[in-house]
N, C-alpha and C positions, 0 to 999 in steps of 0.2 A: 254549212252555212248558205247564202247567196251569194252569187257574183254583186261586185262593186257597183257594177252598171245600175244595178236594177234598185240598188237601195238609197235611203234618205236618213239623215241621223236626226234621232229623237230625242231631245236634251229634256231633262227630267230632275228629280229630287238628290237623284245617285249619280247624275252624268260625272261628275268632277271625279267622284270616287271610281269609280270603273277606269277613268284613266288615269289616275294616280295608279293603280293597281297593275293597270296594264303597262304603264311605263316602266316599271321596277321587273316585270315578268319578261319584256323584249329586252333591256336591256341586261337582264341576264342571259337569258337563255337563246336571243336571236329571233329572226320572225318565224322560222320554220320550227325551231323547237319550243317556241311558246303555245301551250294548250291551252283549250278554254278553261278546260277546269282547273287549270295552276291560275290563268287570270282572274275567274272568279274569287277561287279564293283568295287569290292575294289583295284582293278587292273588298273582301266580305260581303259577295252578293252571290245570289244563284245564278245558275245557265241563264234560268231565265228571263232574268233583270238583265243579263249581259245582251242576250240576244234581242231583248225587247229595243238596247240603244243600240247595238251595233250587229246587226243579222252577219257583217262578213269583217274577218279577222283583217282583211286588208284595209278596209274603212276605218277602222280603230286603230289600225297604226299611221294610216297618213291623217287623222284627226290629232292624232298627239303631236306628230311634225308639226302639223299648221299651226296649233295651237302654242306651241313652245315658240315657233318661229314668229308668228304673230305679236308674242307677247313682248320678243327681245326688239322686235321693229317698232311696234308703239313706244316702249321704253326710250329708243333712243331718239325717236324723232320729236316725243317730249321735249328733250335734251337740247334739239337742234335749234341753232340759231340763224335763222334764213338769211337777217343780213350779213352774216360773217362773209369775209371773204374768202374764197374760190380754196385757196391752201388751208386754211383753217376748218374748213369743210369737210377737205379728203381726208386732213388728218383725223379728224374727229370721226369719220366712217373707218378709217382703215382702225384705227383701236378700238371702234364697236365691233367692226368684224371678225379681228382677231379674238377678243376677249370671248365671243359666242364660239367660236371655231374650238377653244382652247377650253370651254365648261365643260365639264361632266356629261350633261347632255348632248353637247356639239361634238365631242370625239367620238361617245359610245355610237351614236346615230350613223355618224360617217363612218365607222368601222364597219358596225351591222349593214349600212345598205352597201357598201362595196363587198363584203362577203355574202349578200344574197343577191347580189343585181347580176349574177351571169344566170340563176336560175329563176330571178325574178324580175324580169327587165321592166315591167312596168311601173313594180315597186319603186324601182330606183327612179323613171321617168318621174313618178308623181311626186318623190322626196325632192329630186332637182326643180320642178317648178315652184313647190312651198319655198323651197329652202334656198339655194345660192343661185336658182331663176329668179326669184322675187327680187334678192338684192341686186343682181345682175340689172333688173328693169330698171329697178329703182335709182339706183347710181348712173344708169343711161339717160334718164328723166331727168335728174340734176345737172348732168353734163350739158345736155342740149339746154336748160336754161342759164347756165353760166357761158355758155356760148353765145346764146342769143345777148347777154348783158355786158359781153365783151370782155370778159374776162380770162374766156379759153378760147382757142383756135384748134376747134375739132371738125372735120368731116364724117368718120363715120365712128358713132356715137357707140355703137357696140361692140366694135374692137378697143376702143379707148376703155369703157368698162370694163373688158375682160382683163386688158392689161393691169389695169390701176388696182383690180382684185389679185391677180396673181402677183403683183409687186408689193401688196400689203402682207402676204403670208409670206414671203420669200424665206426658204430654208426652213421656216416653223411647220410646213404640212408635210416636207417629205420625213421631218422627224417624228411626227406627230403618227404618219403613215406604219410606219416602221416601229411604232413603238418605242422611240428611244427618247422620247419627252413626256411627262405626265402635267408637268408644272411650267407656267413661265412668268418671270419677273415681269413687273409694272415697266423696270429699265429697258427690258429687251422689246417690249410690246412699243416702247415710245422710240426705240432705236430704228424698228422696223417701220414703223408709222412716217418718223421723219424720213428716211431714204428714200421710200415709196411715192412719198410727196413732192420730194427734189427732185427725183427723177419724170416724175408723170409733168411737173409745172415746168421741166427741161424742155420737153419736146411740146407741150400742148399750152404752155403761159404765152399772155402775149405779151410779147416783147416790149419794153418800153420806147 
């Protein structure tokens, strides 16, 4: 395959079919272990068709991550109420973030990238940019708007965004990394989101 820097994605009739098959193989075998033959077989396409869409395996992997992150982000944004108070918006963001992190795709992709990150640092960087990095940037943008509207008092928006993300996954992230949990209840998500918002607003909320 060619290098990812020299390629572009070509969409077509079997594009989604290729993505679905590759997603299952990557989750089963990891990035390094996923072979072109297995991906083509799982997607029920020829290797020529696979190469026509994705001349580079890394491009295929990042497209899968990008599509999934974009889908979850768009769904969340469609449910958002921009007029809601900051505390409500942050609680909503925390719930959505944890739900995605605990989804089958979120868990498997995170573990895969952690496992492959040392051998493929560029892959880890690309995953961060289209996944956690995108969430960080969007949250920082919202915090900037809320501060401009007088609901929050923040000077370092990047730091505040990172802090809220960490608060939103308190305890859950470590248990996920070590494989101590596979599911999480709605009550646990609500409790974690509530605690994150309370701590964040205690630090950055505008005092009466």
